[in-house]
C-alpha positions in Angstrom: -0.2 -0.3 -0.1 1.4 3.6 -1.0 1.9 5.8 2.0 -0.5 8.2 0.7 -3.3 5.6 0.7 -2.5 4.5 4.3 -2.5 7.9 5.7 -6.0 8.6 4.4 -7.1 5.2 5.4 -5.7 5.5 8.9 -6.7 9.0 9.3 -10.3 7.9 8.7 -10.1 5.2 11.3 -8.5 7.3 14.0 -11.0 9.9 13.3 -13.9 7.6 13.8 -12.5 6.1 16.8 -11.8 9.5 18.5 -15.6 10.3 17.7 -16.4 7.2 19.6 -14.2 8.3 22.5 -16.1 11.4 23.0 -19.5 9.4 22.6 -18.6 6.9 25.5 -17.1 9.4 27.9 -20.4 11.3 27.8 -22.1 7.9 28.2 -19.9 7.2 31.1 -20.4 10.7 32.9 -24.4 10.0 32.2 -24.1 6.4 33.9 -22.0 7.9 36.7 -24.6 10.4 37.2 -27.5 7.7 37.4 -25.4 5.5 39.8 -24.8 8.6 42.3 -28.5 9.7 42.1 -30.2 6.6 42.7 -30.0 4.4 46.2 -29.0 1.4 44.4 -27.7 2.9 41.5 -24.4 1.2 42.1 -25.7 -2.1 42.0 -28.2 -2.0 39.5 -25.9 -0.2 37.0 -22.9 -2.4 37.7 -22.8 -4.7 34.9 -23.5 -1.7 32.3 -20.7 0.2 34.1 -18.5 -2.7 33.8 -19.2 -3.3 30.1 -18.9 0.4 29.4 -15.4 0.5 31.1 -14.4 -2.4 28.9 -15.7 -0.7 25.7 -13.6 2.3 26.4 -10.6 0.4 27.0 -11.1 -1.7 23.8 -11.7 1.5 21.6 -8.9 3.6 23.3 -6.2 0.3 22.6 -7.4 0.0 18.9 -7.1 3.8 18.4 -3.6 3.9 19.9 -2.5 1.0 17.9 -3.8 3.1 14.8 -2.1 6.1 16.3 1.4 4.4 16.6 1.2 3.0 13.2 0.4 6.4 11.8 3.1 8.0 13.6 5.7 5.6 12.2 4.1 6.0 8.7 4.5 10.0 9.2 8.2 9.5 9.9 8.6 7.6 6.7 6.6 9.9 4.7 9.0 12.9 6.2 11.9 11.1 5.7 11.3 10.3 2.0 10.0 14.1 1.5 13.2 15.5 2.9 15.4 13.1 0.9 14.0 14.1 -2.4 14.0 17.7 -1.2 17.9 17.3 -0.4 18.5 15.8 -3.4 16.8 18.7 -5.5 18.5 21.2 -3.7 22.0 19.5 -4.3 21.0 19.2 -7.9 20.1 23.2 -8.0 23.4 24.2 -6.1 25.6 21.9 -8.7 23.7 23.7 -11.7 24.2 27.1 -10.0 28.1 26.4 -9.7 28.1 25.2 -13.1 26.2 28.6 -14.5 28.6 30.7 -12.5 31.8 28.9 -14.2 29.8 29.4 -17.6 29.3 33.3 -16.8 33.0 33.6 -15.9 34.3 32.0 -18.8 31.9 34.4 -21.0 33.4 37.5 -19.2 36.9 36.2 -19.7 36.3 35.7 -23.4 34.5 39.1 -23.7 37.7 40.5 -21.9 39.8 38.8 -24.7 37.7 40.6 -27.7 36.3 37.6 -28.5 32.6 37.4 -29.9 30.4 35.4 -27.9 26.6 34.6 -28.7 24.0 37.4 -27.6 22.5 34.8 -25.4 25.8 34.3 -23.5 26.0 38.1 -23.2 22.6 38.4 -22.1 23.3 35.9 -19.2 26.4 37.7 -18.3 24.3 41.1 -18.1 21.6 39.5 -15.8 24.1 38.3 -13.5 26.1 41.7 -13.4 25.8 44.6 -15.5 28.8 45.9 -13.9 30.8 42.7 -14.6 29.6 42.8 -18.4 30.3 46.3 -18.7 34.0 45.7 -17.5 34.6 43.0 -19.6 33.3 44.4 -22.8 35.6 47.4 -22.0 38.6 45.5 -21.6 37.7 43.5 -24.8 37.5 46.6 -26.9 41.3 47.5 -25.8 42.5 43.9 -26.5 44.5 43.9 -29.4 43.4 40.9 -31.8 43.9 40.5 -35.6 41.1 38.1 -35.9 38.4 38.1 -33.3 37.8 34.4 -31.9 34.0 33.3 -32.2 32.4 30.9 -29.6 29.5 29.1 -29.5 26.9 29.4 -26.7 27.8 27.8 -23.3 24.0 27.4 -22.6 23.1 25.4 -25.6 21.7 22.5 -23.4 19.5 24.3 -21.4 16.3 23.1 -23.1 17.3 19.9 -21.6 16.7 20.5 -17.9 14.4 18.4 -15.9 11.1 19.5 -13.9 11.7 18.6 -10.2 9.0 16.3 -8.6 7.3 17.6 -6.0 9.0 16.0 -2.7 5.5 15.4 -1.2 4.1 13.6 -4.3 7.0 11.3 -4.0 6.4 10.4 -0.7 2.7 9.8 -1.0 3.3 7.2 -3.6 6.5 5.7 -1.9 5.7 2.0 -0.7 4.5 1.8 3.3 7.2 0.4 5.3 4.9 -2.2 6.5 1.2 -3.2 6.4 -0.7 -1.2 9.1 -3.0 -2.9 11.5 -6.2 -4.7 10.1 -8.8 -2.1 9.9 -11.7 -2.8 12.2 -14.9 -0.8 12.3 -15.4 1.2 15.6 -18.9 -0.5 15.9 -17.4 -4.0 15.6 -14.8 -3.3 18.2 -17.5 -2.1 20.5 -19.5 -5.1 19.9 -16.6 -7.7 20.5 -16.6 -6.6 24.2 -17.7 -9.1 26.6 -17.9 -9.3 30.6 -15.6 -12.0 32.0 -17.4 -14.7 33.8 -16.6 -13.6 37.2 -18.0 -10.4 37.3 
């Protein structure tokens, strides 16, 4: 099962169990009021109170089981998203360093008086107008019989890949393990029985 699917499924279960916990707590308070307000209330409602306590315990245990699995699942999701994001940041930094090298090479070529493509000059201007002007001025002073012509350093720019969304990658990653069995909250409550000794 994919992490995104598991998160959705177990979030729904946790929500249903929490809602039932609230309802059971309210029912417990009402039962305690009955037990304390009637003369023989503790005896009359003893079985009902015991079943209610066992039901609350069963619902709490199952909800805790789901919650524990969800915490581990979210840990895996976060680690995966962070890993993808770190890889993308590393790639971006590598690309930045590569672009800086190209910009410096364009400036060097211009300083020698060479002819570079307009696209490369534009990249240098966008990076630093002052550096561009200094390189052009030095290039005019350079004495060259024949000016060298260069191809663009950015010809491969169209091949850039689009980064994946780290959250989408994390959602589509396979969950580390199968989660606890999905049990409807009503089935959990109905499975409660009083022990023979009560």
